[in-house]
N, C-alpha and C positions, 0 to 999 in steps of 0.2 A: 577349664577348671572343673574338676569333678565335684559332683554333688552327693547328697545322701543316696545310699544304695539299700535296696531290700533284697533279701535272699530267701528262697523257699523251694520246696519240691515242685510245686505247680506255679504257674504264672500268678494265679490268684493269691497264693501264699506269699509270694515275693512282693506283690502289690500291697497286700495287707501289712506285711512287715515294714515296708517303706512308709506307708501312711502312719503307722503307729510310732515311727521315729519322728514324725512331724507334729502330731497332735494326740491328745489324750482321748482314748475311747470311752464309751459309756461303761461304767463299772459300778460295782457295789462296794461301799466302804466296809472294810474287814471288821470293824467294831460293831456293825449292825447285824446281829444274828439272833436277836431275841424273838421268841415265838408267842409267848403269853402276853395278853394285853397289858397286864400290870408292869411287866419288865419293859415293854415298849414305852409305856407312858412315863415310867421312871426315867428312862434314858432321854426321852424327848424333853421332859421338864427340866433336865439338867443343863440345857443350853438355850440361848436366845433363838437360835435357828429352829430348834425343836418347838418352842412355844409358837413361833411364827408359822410353822408347818401345821400345827394343831388348829390355829386360827384359820389358815387358808383352807384346811380340809372341812371346816365348818363346825368344829367343836365349840359350842357356846354353853358353858356351864359356869356356875359361880365358883369363886375361890374355895368356899367351904366344901362344895361338892368335890372339887378336884383334890383337896386335902384328905377328904374321907376316902376317896379312891386310892390315893397314894399310901395311906396308912394301913390299908387292909388288902392284901393280894387276893383274898377270897371274896371281896365285896362283889355283889351280883349287879353288874351294870347291864343295861340293855344292849342287845346285839348291834343296834344302829350306832351306839357310841363306840363299841369295840371295833366296828368297821371303820369309823372315822379315825380312831387312834391308829389302826393298821395302815390306813391310807397315808396319814401324816408320816408314819414311821418309814414307809416305803419311799415316800417323796424325799425324805432326808437321806435315806440309805443309798439311793441310786444317784450317782453323779452323772449328769448328762455328758454326752460326748462333745468335744470341741467341734465346731463346724470345720469342714474341710477347707483349708485356706486357699485363697486365689493363687498363691505362688505354687501350690501343688496342682490345682486344676489347670492352670495356664502354663505349667512347666513342659519341658521337652523330656520325654521318656526314652531311654535307650534300653532295649530289651535284649538280653543275651540268653541263648538256649535254643532248643530245636523249634523251628517255625515252619509250618507247612501251609501252603496255599495251592490248591489244585494238586498237580504232580510235583511241584517244586518244594522239596523238603531239604532244609539246610540248617546247620548249626550256626546261629548268628552270634556275633561278638568274638569271632576267631580271625585268624589271618586270612582265611578263605572268604569270609563274609562279615561285613560290618554289622554292628548291632542294628536291630530294627528300631528306627527312630520315629516316634509318634509325637505330634504336637497336641498336647492335652488341651490347649486353648480352643481347638476346633471341635472338641467333644461336647456331648450333652451329659453333664454329671448329675442330673436330677435324681435318677433312680439310685445311683450309687450313694449319693449323699443322704437320701431318705432312709436307705437301709443302714447306713453308718450311724445316723443320729438315733435310730431306733434300737441300735445295738444288735442288729440282725445281719450284718454284712459278713457272710461266710466267704471263704476262699473261692468256692465255686461260683457264687453270685457275683463276686468282684470280677472274676475272670470273664464270665459271660457278658456282664454289662460293659466291661472295659472293651471287649472285642466289638460288641454291637453298637455301643454308644460313643466310644472314643476312637478306636482304631478305624472303624468303617467311616466315621464322620470325617476323619483326617485323610485317609488314603484310599478309601473305597473297600469294596467287598473282597478284593483279591480275585484270583482266578476261580476259586470255588470255595470262598469263605476262608477263615483263618482258623488254624488249629495249632495249639501249643501242647504237643503230645510228648514232650521230653520229661525228664525227671528232676531237673535242677535248673532253676531260672534265677537270673540276676536282673534287677531293674534299677537303673540309675536315673535320678531326677536332676536335670540341668536347668 
């Protein structure tokens, strides 16, 4: 039974594509783009979640003070308060990434595309050579997950860590390391 598939130019791009079909990445809400403290405060005080974020950021002012600030965009508030408002705004604007699910980390990956180890270079996933099969459950996903949750998992980082922390953990170093030097990869999760 075929599972979800990721496609990309590089192996890292195909892996990132596949992961994004499984879980939501860290992202910014499109409605949160205000720059000025007053616009940020106005947006935050429009929702319960916004009030909660202000409280969690440490903004502790009276209702009267808050109403004074909201009624005058030119009101001069201390920098420390502007910083707290900005922190609360960013905390609401940024949606954290879903954790990488176990079904992904423990899955079997079938990689199609050019694979090189030592002097052995072949196009996997063709009649001449089966896809490269990797047992994700044998890998160490810590570095990949940390980058994913921080919103910093680039295609290059994903490929590098997948080779070092998943492929090598499952089937070893290969003849002389692993290189994915083709231009179009497909990764299927089973």
